[in-house]
GUNU-15238 format. One line per field, with one value per residue: residue number from 1; residue in one letter; chain; x, y, z of N, C-alpha, C, CB in turn. Coordinates in steps of 0.1 Angstrom, whole numbers, m for minus. Each point is the difference from the previous one (the first is absolute). Glycine has a CB too. Layout:
N
drenza NUM  ...
fidren A  ...
drenti A  ...
n_u X  ...
n_v Y  ...
n_w Z  ...
ca_u X  ...
ca_v Y  ...
ca_w Z  ...
c_u X  ...
c_v Y  ...
c_w Z  ...
cb_u X  ...
cb_v Y  ...
cb_w Z  ...
% end
This chain:
248
drenza 1  2  3  4  5  6  7  8  9  10  11  12  13  14  15  16  17  18  19  20  21  22  23  24  25  26  27  28  29  30  31  32  33  34  35  36  37  38  39  40  41  42  43  44  45  46  47  48  49  50  51  52  53  54  55  56  57  58  59  60  61  62  63  64  65  66  67  68  69  70  71  72  73  74  75  76  77  78  79  80  81  82  83  84  85  86  87  88  89  90  91  92  93  94  95  96  97  98  99  100  101  102  103  104  105  106  107  108  109  110  111  112  113  114  115  116  117  118  119  120  121  122  123  124  125  126  127  128  129  130  131  132  133  134  135  136  137  138  139  140  141  142  143  144  145  146  147  148  149  150  151  152  153  154  155  156  157  158  159  160  161  162  163  164  165  166  167  168  169  170  171  172  173  174  175  176  177  178  179  180  181  182  183  184  185  186  187  188  189  190  191  192  193  194  195  196  197  198  199  200  201  202  203  204  205  206  207  208  209  210  211  212  213  214  215  216  217  218  219  220  221  222  223  224  225  226  227  228  229  230  231  232  233  234  235  236  237  238  239  240  241  242  243  244  245  246  247  248
fidren M  F  L  I  L  W  A  T  P  R  S  I  S  T  A  F  E  W  M  M  R  Q  R  G  D  F  E  C  F  H  E  P  W  N  E  L  Y  Y  Y  G  E  D  R  R  S  Q  R  D  A  H  V  P  A  L  P  G  H  S  Y  G  A  F  W  D  E  I  S  A  L  A  D  A  Q  D  V  F  V  K  D  F  A  Y  S  V  E  H  D  L  D  D  A  K  L  S  A  M  T  H  T  F  L  I  R  D  P  K  R  V  V  Q  G  L  G  H  H  W  P  D  C  T  W  D  E  V  G  F  G  S  L  H  R  L  F  G  R  I  A  D  R  N  G  S  P  P  P  V  I  D  A  S  D  L  T  G  D  P  E  G  T  I  Q  A  Y  C  A  A  V  G  I  P  F  I  A  E  A  L  S  W  E  Q  G  E  R  A  E  V  S  W  Y  G  E  G  T  G  P  W  H  D  K  L  R  Q  S  T  G  I  Q  P  P  R  T  E  Y  P  P  L  E  E  T  P  R  L  Y  E  F  Y  E  R  C  L  P  L  F  E  D  M  A  T  Y  K  L  D  P  A  A  Q  R  A
drenti A  A  A  A  A  A  A  A  A  A  A  A  A  A  A  A  A  A  A  A  A  A  A  A  A  A  A  A  A  A  A  A  A  A  A  A  A  A  A  A  A  A  A  A  A  A  A  A  A  A  A  A  A  A  A  A  A  A  A  A  A  A  A  A  A  A  A  A  A  A  A  A  A  A  A  A  A  A  A  A  A  A  A  A  A  A  A  A  A  A  A  A  A  A  A  A  A  A  A  A  A  A  A  A  A  A  A  A  A  A  A  A  A  A  A  A  A  A  A  A  A  A  A  A  A  A  A  A  A  A  A  A  A  A  A  A  A  A  A  A  A  A  A  A  A  A  A  A  A  A  A  A  A  A  A  A  A  A  A  A  A  A  A  A  A  A  A  A  A  A  A  A  A  A  A  A  A  A  A  A  A  A  A  A  A  A  A  A  A  A  A  A  A  A  A  A  A  A  A  A  A  A  A  A  A  A  A  A  A  A  A  A  A  A  A  A  A  A  A  A  A  A  A  A  A  A  A  A  A  A  A  A  A  A  A  A  A  A  A  A  A  A  A  A  A  A  A  A
n_u 118  4  m18  2  m21  25  m21  6  m31  m14  10  m34  7  m34  2  25  m17  m16  24  9  m35  4  22  m21  32  m3  m7  m11  10  m19  24  6  17  m24  m13  31  2  m28  m3  26  0  21  m27  16  m29  m3  m13  m16  19  m20  7  2  22  m18  m1  27  12  36  12  m3  m34  3  26  m18  m14  22  26  m24  m17  26  m2  m33  m1  19  6  m13  14  m4  30  4  36  m17  m2  33  24  4  9  26  13  9  m18  m22  17  1  m34  m11  m3  9  m16  12  m35  15  m23  11  20  m30  m19  5  m2  m31  m4  11  m5  m28  5  11  m15  18  19  32  13  m14  m26  19  10  26  18  0  10  26  10  m11  9  32  m5  m3  26  14  m17  5  30  m34  m18  m20  m13  1  m29  0  m28  10  m5  m25  m15  15  m3  m29  8  34  3  m4  26  22  m15  3  33  8  m11  5  m24  m19  m3  m29  m10  m22  18  m16  m31  m9  m27  3  12  3  34  m18  31  5  m22  15  m4  m33  m6  m12  21  m17  5  14  m18  m27  9  0  m35  9  31  m17  28  19  m21  24  m6  m20  18  14  27  m12  24  17  m1  m25  24  27  m10  m11  23  11  m22  8  24  m5  m9  19  20  m27  m14  34  12  m23  4  31  m20  m33  m5  3  m36  18  18  m23  m6  29
n_v 114  m33  22  m21  15  m21  m5  m19  m6  23  22  18  m25  4  31  1  m2  32  29  m20  m4  40  m1  m19  m9  m41  m22  m5  m23  m5  m14  5  m15  m9  m20  m17  m8  m18  m10  5  m20  16  12  8  m14  m35  29  m17  m28  10  21  m19  12  21  m25  12  15  m2  21  m4  15  26  10  3  21  22  8  5  26  7  1  26  15  12  m27  17  m31  9  m26  m9  5  m20  3  2  m13  m20  28  20  m3  27  m7  9  25  13  0  17  28  m14  20  m15  0  m2  m10  6  m35  11  0  m22  m14  6  0  m32  m12  7  m24  m30  m7  m3  36  m27  35  7  13  22  5  3  m22  18  27  1  m2  19  29  m17  m4  31  8  m23  16  35  8  1  m12  m12  22  m10  22  m2  m12  20  16  m14  5  27  11  m14  24  m16  m33  12  27  m21  m17  16  14  m31  m9  34  8  35  m2  m11  24  m22  m20  19  m7  m24  6  m12  m26  m26  16  m20  8  m24  m28  m15  m3  13  9  32  22  m22  13  16  33  m1  25  m3  m3  29  15  27  m5  m24  m4  15  m27  3  m37  2  m28  m12  20  m4  m16  m19  m17  m5  7  30  9  m9  21  30  m3  3  34  18  m9  9  30  15  2  12  26  10  9  16  10  20  0  23  m1  10  27  m1
n_w m90  m8  17  18  22  8  25  26  m14  3  m22  2  m28  1  8  m14  m17  m7  m7  m28  m12  m1  m21  m24  1  10  m18  32  7  25  8  m39  22  23  m27  m2  31  m7  m35  m16  m14  24  22  12  10  m1  12  m19  4  m7  m24  m27  m1  m8  m16  0  29  m4  18  m26  m6  15  m19  m30  12  8  m27  m24  18  m4  m36  3  26  19  4  36  6  32  5  27  m12  7  m25  m4  23  m20  m25  15  m18  13  m27  38  11  m26  9  29  12  33  9  28  10  34  23  31  m11  15  m25  m9  21  6  m27  m6  20  m11  m25  13  38  m22  m9  m8  7  m28  6  13  m33  19  m20  m29  13  9  m23  m23  18  m11  m32  m3  25  m20  m24  6  17  24  16  m27  14  30  2  37  m1  22  m23  m11  20  8  m32  m17  m4  12  m12  m30  6  7  m29  m26  6  m5  m28  m17  7  m2  26  m14  20  m15  20  33  m10  m5  4  29  m23  m5  14  m31  m1  32  m5  23  m36  m10  36  m7  7  21  21  m25  8  25  m8  m41  m1  19  m15  m10  m15  9  30  16  m4  14  1  28  m4  29  9  m34  30  m19  m24  22  m31  1  25  m22  m25  8  10  m34  m12  21  m15  m30  14  14  m21  m14  25  m8  m25  8  m24  18  m4  12  m33  m4  21  m7
ca_u 8  m5  2  m1  0  m2  m6  m1  m14  m3  9  m9  8  m10  m6  12  m5  m14  3  8  m10  m9  6  m5  9  6  m5  5  m1  3  11  1  6  m4  m11  3  9  m7  m5  6  3  11  3  12  m5  m11  m13  m13  m1  m13  m7  11  9  m5  8  7  3  13  11  5  m9  m2  10  m2  m11  m2  8  m1  m9  6  7  m7  m8  5  m7  2  m6  m1  2  6  14  m2  m10  10  13  5  1  8  19  1  m5  m14  1  5  m7  m5  3  m9  m6  2  m8  m1  m7  4  1  m8  m9  m2  m1  m11  m12  2  m4  m14  m7  9  10  10  8  14  14  0  m14  1  6  10  12  m1  0  14  8  1  3  13  2  0  10  15  1  m3  14  m9  m11  m13  m9  m8  m12  m4  m15  m3  1  m10  m12  1  3  1  5  10  6  m1  7  20  m1  m3  14  10  2  m6  m10  m8  m7  m13  m6  m14  m2  4  m16  m10  m14  m2  m3  8  15  2  13  9  m2  13  m1  m13  m9  m6  12  m1  5  15  m2  m9  0  3  m17  m11  10  0  15  10  m5  9  m8  m8  m4  2  5  4  18  7  5  m8  5  17  8  2  11  17  0  2  19  10  m3  5  17  m1  m8  9  11  m5  m6  11  2  m12  m1  m2  m11  m1  10  m3  m5  12
ca_v m3  m13  2  m11  m2  m9  2  m14  m1  11  14  8  m1  2  11  7  m12  3  14  2  m3  12  12  m2  3  m15  m9  m6  m15  m4  m15  m13  m10  m6  m9  m10  m7  m10  m11  m5  m16  m6  4  m4  m1  m10  5  m4  m14  m9  5  m1  13  6  m4  9  9  m2  13  5  3  10  10  2  10  11  7  2  13  14  4  8  11  m1  m14  0  m9  0  m15  m2  m5  m18  m9  0  1  m14  3  8  0  14  11  0  14  15  4  6  9  m7  9  m7  5  m6  3  m5  m15  m6  3  m13  m11  m4  0  m11  m8  m1  m4  m14  m7  m12  9  m6  6  6  6  14  10  12  m9  0  13  1  m4  6  12  5  m4  15  13  m2  m2  12  6  3  m5  5  6  m10  6  m8  4  13  11  m1  6  12  11  m5  10  3  m12  m5  9  m2  m11  1  7  m7  m9  5  m3  12  m3  0  1  m8  m16  m6  m5  m10  m5  m12  m8  m19  2  m9  m1  m4  m13  m9  m11  m3  m3  12  4  m7  8  3  12  6  17  7  3  12  13  12  4  m7  0  m10  m10  0  m11  0  m16  m4  2  m9  m11  m7  m13  m3  m3  12  9  m2  5  11  2  m5  9  17  7  1  11  10  1  10  10  9  6  10  15  9  7  11  4  4  16  9
ca_w 12  15  12  12  13  8  11  6  3  11  1  m5  m18  m9  m3  m9  m12  m4  m6  m9  m10  m3  m7  m14  m13  1  m1  11  1  13  4  m9  3  12  m4  m6  14  7  m10  m13  m2  10  16  13  14  2  9  m11  m8  m4  m11  m13  m5  m16  m14  m8  8  5  0  m10  m6  5  1  m19  1  6  m6  m12  4  5  m10  m10  12  18  4  15  8  15  2  14  m4  2  m15  m13  2  m3  m18  m6  m5  m2  m14  0  8  m12  m7  7  6  12  12  12  9  9  4  16  m2  9  m8  m10  8  2  m8  m3  9  4  m11  m3  14  m2  m11  5  1  m10  m3  5  m9  3  m2  m15  m4  3  m8  m13  2  1  m13  m12  2  m9  m13  m4  8  11  4  m7  8  6  7  7  m4  10  m8  m8  4  9  m9  m12  m16  2  0  m17  m7  2  m8  m12  m3  1  m12  m11  m5  5  12  m4  13  m3  2  10  2  m8  4  8  m7  0  m5  m8  m9  9  5  m1  m9  m5  11  6  7  13  16  m6  m1  6  5  m9  m8  5  m2  m2  m3  8  16  11  3  15  6  12  m2  14  2  m6  12  7  m9  m1  m13  m9  7  m3  m10  2  3  m9  m9  3  m1  m14  m8  1  m8  m13  2  0  m12  m3  m3  10  m8  5  m13  m9  1  7
c_u m9  0  m6  0  1  m4  1  m17  m5  7  m7  5  m10  m8  8  m5  m13  3  8  m12  m7  4  m3  10  12  m6  3  m1  0  6  m2  9  m4  m13  6  9  m8  m10  2  5  14  1  7  m5  m11  m7  m12  4  m9  m8  8  6  m3  7  6  6  15  12  4  m12  m3  12  1  m10  6  14  m3  m12  9  8  m14  m8  5  m4  3  m3  8  2  9  15  m3  m5  9  17  9  6  6  11  0  m1  m17  m1  3  m12  m11  2  m6  1  m1  m11  m2  m11  4  m4  m13  m14  m4  m1  m17  m9  m1  m4  m14  m9  3  8  9  11  19  8  m1  m11  3  9  11  15  4  4  12  10  0  1  17  8  m2  5  13  m2  m1  7  m9  m12  m13  m8  m7  m10  m6  m15  m7  m3  m10  m9  m1  1  m5  3  17  7  m1  6  16  3  2  14  12  1  m3  m11  m12  m7  m14  m10  m17  0  m2  m15  m9  m11  3  m4  7  14  3  16  13  m6  13  m5  m15  m10  m6  11  0  6  13  m4  m16  0  6  m15  m7  9  m3  16  8  0  13  m8  m5  m5  13  3  4  17  11  9  m10  1  14  3  m2  6  11  m4  3  14  9  0  4  8  m4  m9  7  10  m2  m5  10  m1  m16  1  m5  m12  m1  12  m4  m7  8  3
c_v m13  4  m7  6  m14  0  m14  2  8  13  14  m1  0  14  9  m1  11  16  0  m2  19  9  m4  0  m15  m10  m8  m13  m6  m13  m9  m13  m10  m11  m14  m9  m10  m9  0  m13  0  11  m3  m3  m12  4  m2  m7  m3  6  m3  10  5  m3  9  14  m4  12  3  7  13  12  5  14  13  11  4  13  13  7  11  8  m2  m11  2  m15  1  m17  m2  m7  m11  m8  0  1  m8  6  10  3  14  9  4  14  12  5  7  12  m4  11  m13  10  m9  m1  m7  m18  m6  m2  m11  m11  m6  m3  m14  m8  m2  m11  m19  m2  m8  6  m5  16  3  8  12  10  11  m6  2  16  7  m1  5  14  m1  0  14  12  m6  0  17  12  10  m4  0  7  m9  11  m9  4  10  14  m1  2  12  12  m5  9  0  m12  0  13  m2  m13  1  10  m10  m10  8  1  13  m2  5  3  m4  m14  m1  m5  m8  m1  m12  m10  m13  7  m13  m2  m6  m9  m11  m9  m5  m2  9  4  m2  5  10  17  9  16  7  0  11  12  10  4  m8  5  m2  m8  m2  m16  m1  m17  m2  2  m12  m14  m9  m14  2  m2  10  15  m1  5  19  7  m2  11  15  6  3  17  15  8  7  16  11  8  6  13  9  7  11  6  8  14  10  12
c_w 4  12  10  11  7  16  8  m4  8  1  m6  m17  m6  m2  m6  m15  m4  m1  m13  m14  m2  m8  m15  m9  0  m2  13  4  15  9  m10  5  15  m4  m6  10  7  m11  m12  m4  8  10  12  11  m1  11  m3  m10  m7  m13  m15  m5  m10  m9  m7  6  10  3  m13  m11  2  m4  m17  0  4  m7  m16  0  1  m13  m10  7  12  6  18  7  16  4  14  m5  2  m11  m8  3  m7  m19  m3  m5  m2  m14  5  8  m5  m4  7  10  15  7  11  9  14  13  15  0  9  m4  m8  3  8  m8  m9  6  m1  m12  m1  14  m3  m15  6  m5  m12  m4  6  m9  5  m5  m16  m1  1  m12  m17  0  m3  m13  m8  5  m7  m15  m5  10  9  4  m11  9  8  10  12  2  9  m7  m7  3  10  m8  m11  m10  2  m5  m18  m7  2  m10  m14  m4  0  m12  m14  m3  7  11  m4  10  0  4  16  3  m6  8  7  m13  m1  m7  m10  m8  11  7  5  m8  m3  12  8  10  15  12  m3  m2  m1  3  m12  m9  7  5  m13  m6  11  14  9  3  11  4  6  0  14  0  m10  13  3  m11  1  m14  m6  7  m9  m15  m5  4  m11  m16  3  m2  m17  m3  5  m7  m15  5  1  m14  m6  m4  10  m5  2  m11  m7  0  1  m14
cb_u 9  10  3  11  m11  14  m14  25  2  m6  21  m4  20  0  m14  20  7  m16  m1  25  m6  m6  21  m21  m2  10  0  m3  10  m17  m2  m3  17  8  m15  m2  12  m1  m13  4  m13  14  m15  15  3  11  11  m10  9  m2  m10  m11  17  m8  m13  m14  m27  m7  10  21  m6  m14  14  0  m18  m14  16  8  m15  5  22  1  m23  m2  6  m6  m5  m20  m1  m25  15  m6  m23  m21  m8  m23  m20  m12  5  12  17  m7  6  21  9  m5  3  5  m17  29  m10  21  m15  m9  28  14  8  9  27  5  1  12  19  2  3  6  m16  m22  m24  m2  13  14  m16  m2  m22  m16  m7  m22  m20  m8  m2  m12  m23  m1  m7  m22  m11  10  m11  m22  22  11  11  0  m1  20  m5  23  m3  16  20  8  m5  10  19  m13  m26  m5  m8  m24  m21  4  m11  m29  m8  m2  m6  14  9  m1  20  8  18  m4  17  22  2  15  m12  m9  m8  m25  9  m27  m9  11  m21  11  24  10  13  m25  4  m1  m7  10  24  0  5  28  m5  m21  19  m21  m5  14  m25  13  10  m12  m19  m15  12  m24  m8  1  14  m16  m20  3  0  m22  m6  13  m15  m22  m1  m3  m18  m7  23  1  m26  m6  8  m11  m19  15  23  m7  m3  24  m10  m10  8  1  m15  16
cb_v 26  m18  18  m17  21  m4  20  m4  m19  m19  m17  17  m13  m23  m4  m8  m31  m22  10  m8  m34  m1  6  9  34  6  3  19  0  14  0  19  17  25  20  13  22  19  m1  19  m7  m14  2  15  27  m18  16  18  m8  m7  18  m16  m6  17  m16  m12  5  m21  m6  m19  m20  m16  m10  m31  m18  m15  m11  m26  m13  m9  m26  m16  0  22  m19  27  m16  24  m4  m4  14  4  7  13  7  m21  m9  1  m24  m7  m15  m27  m13  m10  m16  m19  16  m25  23  m12  11  3  4  28  m1  8  21  9  10  8  27  6  7  29  29  4  m2  m23  28  m35  m12  m16  m19  m12  m3  9  m19  m20  m1  m10  m18  m19  6  m9  m28  m7  11  m17  m28  m11  0  15  7  m17  15  m25  11  m3  m21  m12  3  m11  m22  m13  10  m14  21  18  m12  m16  15  9  m7  m5  20  5  m20  m6  m30  9  3  m14  20  13  m8  14  16  m12  10  11  19  m23  14  4  23  19  5  3  m5  m10  m17  m7  16  m18  m23  m27  m6  m23  m3  m6  m25  m17  m15  2  26  m3  m12  14  m8  27  m11  23  m2  m19  8  25  16  22  m2  m13  m22  m11  m3  m23  m24  m6  m9  m28  m17  m2  m18  m32  m17  m11  m21  m24  m13  m16  m19  m11  m8  2  m14  m5  m16  m22  m6  m25
cb_w 10  m10  m9  m10  m3  m18  m11  23  m3  12  m4  25  0  4  15  15  12  13  23  16  10  18  18  5  3  12  m24  4  m22  m5  27  m18  m16  16  m5  m21  6  23  12  2  m25  m16  m7  m6  6  m9  6  2  13  26  17  m5  7  6  m3  m16  m3  m12  20  4  0  18  25  m9  5  26  18  m8  15  26  3  m16  m10  4  m27  m1  m25  2  m28  16  3  22  m1  m12  19  22  m5  10  m16  18  m25  m2  15  m12  m15  m7  m22  1  m16  m4  m21  m11  m22  15  m4  16  1  m12  2  14  0  m7  13  12  m12  m30  13  11  m4  m4  17  m4  m1  24  m10  23  20  m7  6  22  19  m7  18  24  4  m10  26  19  m1  m12  m21  m5  23  m17  m15  m2  m24  9  m9  16  0  m7  m4  17  9  7  m3  16  28  m1  1  31  17  2  13  23  16  m5  m4  m19  18  m16  5  m20  m21  8  7  m12  m18  26  m9  m8  23  0  m18  0  m14  23  7  m21  m1  m4  m17  m14  17  m16  m9  9  28  3  m7  10  10  20  m10  m19  m5  11  m13  m6  m15  10  m26  3  31  m22  12  13  m17  23  m2  m12  24  17  2  2  24  13  m6  12  21  m4  0  13  13  m14  9  16  m3  14  m20  8  m1  28  m3  m5  9  19
% end
């Protein structure tokens, strides 16, 4: 299985990925296309243009690598649609099992703006996430699985049970807990987990967020991003999985 979770930044997605890593039955990849977007030979962003591109690291080379691996074993990727939307033709879409994670866009924009005050609309991620969701729904004739971060943190067991049932993999209760410690596997491209994953380093499972941010209204540009995200989030939320249904 070539399973992918499409998300936005600051959406509890790395905690979900860490749970997938605890399972032990998937080879897991942390934002490989996002790395290409910023640091590949054919990168799309100039945010870190001063950083030399990674030699031999390109969209085409990575696709060859990941698709060959997925032919041999189960693979899980967590990433952002904006990083690779331009490169996803029909053949590539068909090779993957697509799932989606959404979060209240206020928290997404606040969290991203905290780390990157100059973040762009593309980097917020909702526009590309919603477009890709529509493409997959149109191709499949039905919406792909969607989970909501508020369900994930409020009812981790029920939400992950619903996710596993939706994609046809076994639920592994032991994967819901782990020891505190470093998270080198999800480091942001060799620079350590840094502030992006402080909470994950300290966690022993998927937990409700506790970080407080200044009101978005204090930054009109970010508040405009939130207003643009909200109808996209609300549309996708109508299709989200119901954790309680697993216990019915």
